[in-house]
Structures are given as structure tokens and as C-alpha cells.
N, C-alpha and C positions, 0 to 999 in steps of 0.2 A: 776497593775500599767499601766496607759495608755501609749501608744506609743507616742514618741516625734515627733515633726513636721519635724525634721531633716531626717526621713525616706523618706520624700516625701508625696505628697498628696494622690497618689495611693495606698499607704500602712499605712496611718495615719488615724484610725478611727476618732480621734477628730478633725482632719482637714475636713474629710469628713462631720462630723456632722455639723461643722460650715458653710461649703458651703451650705449643704442642708437646714440649717436654713434661711440663708440669701436669698437663691434662692426661698423659699417659699413665701417671702414678697417683693423681688426686682426682677427686670429684670436682663437679661443676660448681658446687657450692663454695668449696674451698678456693677455687680459681677467681670466683667472684669476689672473695673476701681479700684476695692478695691485690694490693693497690698498684703494684708494680707492672701487672699484666694488663690492667685497664680493661676489664672484661664485665659485661653484664652477664647475668645468669643464663639468658637466651643465647648469647653469642658464645658462651662457653659450651652449651649443649650442642649448638650447630657444629661447632669446630670439632667435637668429639664424634659427632655423626659422620662427618667427612673423613677423619682418620679411621674410623671404623671400616667405612666404605673403601678406603684405600689400603686397608690392611697395614697401618702405620703403627708398629708397636714400638716400645722403648729402644729395643736393640736397633731395629731398622732405623729410626729417627737419629740415633747416635752415629750410624753409619753414613748419614747424609750431610750435605751442607745447609746453611739456613735457606740459601736461594732455591735448593731443589726442593725442600720441604715447602716452602712458600708457594713455590710453582705448582706442586702437585695438589695443593689445597685450593689455590686459586683457580685451577683448571679442571675442577672436580667434574663439571658437567661433560668435558669431552673425554677425561679419562675413565669416568665411571660409566659401566653400561647403563643404558636407559632402564629405569626401574620397571617400566611398562613392557619391555621387550624381553622375549625369551630367546632361545637358541635359534640361530639364523634369522634374527630380526622379527620373529613371529610375536604379535601382540598377546600380552597376557590377559587382556581385557576384552570383554564382549563389546565388538562395535556397534553402535546403534544405526539403524537405517533411517537417517534423518530426511531422506527424500520421501519416503513412505510416511514417516511421522508427520512431517509438514503438509503433506497431502491430506492426512487424516485430520490435522488441525484446520486446515482450510475448509474441508467438506462439513466441518461441525459448526461453521459459522453461517447463520442465516443472514445473508446481506440484505435482506428486505428492511432492516434497521429496527429500531425499536429496543427499549432497555431490557426487557424480557429475553430477547434473542441474544443480547450481550452477555446477560448473566448466565444462560445455560449453554454456552459454548464450552467446549473441552479446554481444560487447562494443562499446561505442559506438565505439572506435577501428575495429573491423572494419566498422561500418556506414558510417563515414567513408570509410574506404578503397574499399570494395566497392559501395556504394550511392551516396553522395554523389559520389565520384571515379570513378563509373562511366564507361565508354568513351562512352556515350550523353551523360553530362553534359559530359565533355571535349569532345566533339565540338560541343555547343552552345556551350560558352564560345567555342571558336574561331570559331564561325559568328556569334555575337551580340556578340563583344567583351567578354565577361564574365570575371570572375575568381572562382575559387573561395576559400571562406574558409579560413584556416589552422585547423588542428586545434584549437589553444587557443580561437580565436574561435568556432568551431563548438560546442565544449563550452559555452562562454558564452551563446550563443543558444539551445542546448538548454535550459539551466537556466532561461532567461528564459521560453521556452515552456511549460516544465512548471509554473513559478510562475503562468502566466496561466490555467490550466486546472485544473479538479477532478481531484485526484488519482484514477487508476483504481482499481478494485477488482478483484482477481484472484480469479477462480472456478475451482477444478479441474474438469477434465472427468469427468463420471461418466455412465454409461449408466443408463437408467431400469431400476429394479428390480436394480441392481448391488450396491450397498453401503448398510447401515445401521450407525450407530455408537451406542454406549450408553455412558452416563456418569452420574455423580451431580453434583448441584449444590454439594454441600459445605456447605449450610445446613440447618438443622433447625428444627423447631417443635414445640410440645407442645400436644396436645389437652386439653380441660377434663377429660376423663376419666383424664389422666395418661399417655395414649400418646404416645410421642415419635416423630416422623416425620422422615424424610430424604426427598430428592427424587430420583428417578430419570428420566433423560430418554433417549428413543429417537429418532432423527432419521432420515430416509431422505434420503441425500446428494444425489439428484438433485433432488427437488422440495423438499427441506428441510422437508417436512411433519413436525411435532413431536408426540410423545406425552410427556405428564408424569404421573407418578403418585407418590403419597405412599406410602412403605412404611415398616416398621418398622426395618429394618436393612439393612445392606449384605451380609447372610449369603446363603448359597447359594439357599435356597428363596425369600427376598422378592426378590431381584434377579433370579433366573430367572423367578419370576412376572410381574414387572413387564415383562420382555422378551417373554413369551408374550402377556400383555395388550397390549402396544404393538402386536405384529404381528396380533394378532386385530383390533384396532381399525382397522388399515389394510386388513385383508381378505386379507392374503397376506404372503409372506416374500421377503426379498431373497437373492440368491446368496451373498452374504458379510455376516457379522456381525462388526463390529470393536469390540473391547472395551478398556477400559484394564486396567492391571495390578492390579486388586484382587484380594484373596486368595480370594474365593469362584470367581473365574473361572480365574486363572492361578497355578499352583503355583510357576513359576520364569520370570521375564521374560527375553526374549532380544532380540538385536540385530535379527533379522529376524522371528522369531515365537517366542511363549513356550510353555511347557509347561502345557498346559491341564488342569484337574481333571477327574476322571472325570465328576463331575456335569455340568459343561458340555459336555463330549464327548457324553455321553448326551442332553442336551438339543438339542445341535445335530444329532445324528442323528434325532431325533424331529421336529424342525423342517425337516429337509433343508436346512440352511445350513452353510456353510463358516465356520469360526472363524478370526479373525485378531486378534492383538494388537498393541499399540503398543511401539515401542523405548522403553527408559526414558529420562526426561528429553527427550522429543521431542513437547511438546504440539501443535506446529505441523503434525504428521502426523495428527492428528483435529481438524483445523479445523472441520468441520460440528458435531461434538459440542461443541467450545469454544463456538462461536457459538450453539448451540441452548441451551446451559447458561446463557450469559450472557442471552439472551432470555428464557428462562423465569424466571429469578431476578428480573430487573427488571420484566417485563411481568405475570407471574402471582404469584409467591410475594411479591413486594413487596406487591401488592394484598391477598393473603390477611393478610400482617402489619399492614397498615393496618385491615382489618376487625376484628382481634384488638385493636388499640390503640383502637378505637372502641367496645369493650365487647360484640363479638359473636364470641367464641371458637367455635372449631370443637370440637363434642363428641367426634368421633372421627377416625380416619384414613379411615372411610368417608365421612364428611360432607366431609372434605377432597377426596377423590377426585371426590366427585359435583360439588363446586365446580369443580375442575379441568377436568372432562368438559364442563361447561356453558360454561367461558371459555376453551377453547383456541382457539376463533376468533379471540380477540385477537391471537394469534400466527399462525394458519394462515390467517386471513382477511385479512391485511394484504399489501400489495403489496410483492414483493422488490424491494429497490433495485437499478437496473441491468437488471432483467428485465422489469419492466412487467405481471407476473402475480401473483396471490396464491399462497400455497403450496398451498392447495385447489385452485386452477385448474391448476397444474402437475401436481398428482398425479392429478387427475380427467382430464386431457388426455392425459397420457402414461403416467405411472408405474403407476397401478392395474393396467392391462392387463398390464404386465410383471412383476407380483409372482406367485410360484407359490404354489398352495394347499396346505393341509395336510390329511391324512387325517381327523384329528379334533383339535380345540382342547382336548378334555377330557384334558389331559395330567397325570398324576399326579405333581406336582413333589415331594411328599413321599416318595412310593415311590421316585423317582429318588435321592433325597438318602439314604434309609435304605438302598438297595441299595448305593450307593458307599461310605457309611460302614461298611457291614457287611462 
């Protein structure tokens, strides 16, 4: 028993059959004006395209049942050869090398930050025009009978490619011994003696080797001592020390560099390091410190807190620091994702030799603070 027209034209073989018969001898405009067919102009055009693709002439339609006609038009994707495929399944389009294009896109990005770098990086449209539609590729299309994808389809295929692979992680380029960054984790703990501890982190940007220390405060003497102890544990000093805009180090933040306190300028002179500060509200420009802080918090300090919850509190800051020194390899001994080496291996293999020494690590930080305050 044939399906009724109340089901709607999409599922009604008899209505689909009537539409096909009418469109075989009339235009889409006439079909649109026929109320019994319930067709919009666009729907009529699409049905005519399917009929041409299937070779459904009036004579052939009359030799078929409504169910057969509806089935052929409904299964057009399976019954019709792929428009982008030639004989033997060969693509008729020039396939982009998205792995190479993605690499070129990434290399065009200067990951040191800043609005100028972002504005001047390559755009996908430029890569489409200059790389995909290059003279060499156009000659290949003419030679092999291929067609290039449109820009919109090129974008669609690139998005599909990106969805099928692991998102790349971007690492800024640093030279061994070039930059170290210093920051605080923002979490605190209290020893059983009543001492309150905050945690300072010093990281070498090239090897990502991390030093963590529990200190009493973010004041000048405590923070400066953590910096000296960190560099001492590394066995040398980098060319640049980058700090956040905390009061002990920076008197007034600036877009390109802040005004440093006298104590930190004296400390930098004793260590032989150049100071650099972060522009306000631009945490992405100290990415190494941000990553090190996150890792130190989740890998080290979370374990310290768990030990505390299990009834083994730390008696003092000294005990906290002894625990941290003995467990730093939980961070520095693990393989860096995308590099294949541990932080310790990167440090020992390249960066240790690039650090410069200090005349004496016996720096009187209390004396520096009193001189600058006096």
C-alpha cells in the first residue's frame, strides 16, 4: 500500500515520483508554482540535479515504481560516484600538504609575545595563495589534469586535519644560559612551629630545570635569598633574570621594563645578571615561570600538603626545604613532553656549561637590604 502524502514529500515515494515526472518535462520555476508538488525553488533545483546525475529521463522514470525512484534519489551519495574522484578512485583535486603548511604557519609565529609579532605572522589565506596555489602546483594541475580546492574547502580540510592530530605545543626559542624566570606559587603552608611559608620558584628557560624554596615572605631579603640559592644550586647564573612585578623587586611596573628597587639592582650587580620585568597583566610573557609554578604546585607542594594531612606536618621551613631538595627530581627527572629528554639531561648536556660563575656565593643580603634602606 503506497504511503500517503501526509507523511511529507521527503518520505512519500508517490510524491517524490510525481515531482520527478513533472521536473522531467518542466522547469524548476514551474514546479515551484505547482502547489500540489509543495516544492521551493531550491528543492526543485536539487531534485533536478540528482535526476541528471542518475540519468533519470522521462522514459526511464515511467518504467520504474515510485519506491524505486524515491530510493535512487534518496541514495544519491552511495549511487553517484564521488564528484572529486576519477577513474580508479584517483582524486581529481590537488591535495594540500597540511603537515608542511602547518609547520610553515608555526614557524612564522614569534612566540616571544607582543602585538606586533601576532600581527605579522602568516595567515592561512596567504599560505593558500602563495604555497598551495604556487606556480609549481599550478603547473602540476595543468600537467596531471587536477583542480585546486576553493579557499573555503581548503579551510575546511585544514580544520579536519587539525582535528585528526594532537594539538602542537609551542615552545619559545631560548639560548642556553640566556634567561631565568623567578615567581611565587601563591600558595602557603604553616609549619608546626608556627612559621608560615610561601614558595618561590626559579626556572631556567632553556632546560626548564626548576628550583623551589619555601621562604617566610615575599620581602626583599627572603626573595633575594631564594634567587641566590637557586642559582647556587644550578652552579651558575644566566645572562638575564626575569621577575614579576612584586614590590620587593619592582618599584614601578612599565610596559617594556619596570623601575627596579635599589636592593635588586645591587643584587643583580653582585650576581652579574641583567634584570628584566614583566609588563602588567601579561602573564603569557613569562610562560616558563607560569608553567614551572603550576608543575611545582601540583607535583611537589600537593605532596607536601598530603603528608601534612596524613599527620606528618613539617616542623619548620628548614625541614620543608630539605624535603623539597630531596624531591626536586620528581620534576627535573621527568621527560619533557615533545623534547624526549628530562630537564636534568637538557641542563647537564647543554645549559650547565653556558652559565657564568659568581666570584663568591657568600652574598650578604641583609647588608644589601640595610644599605638600600639606609
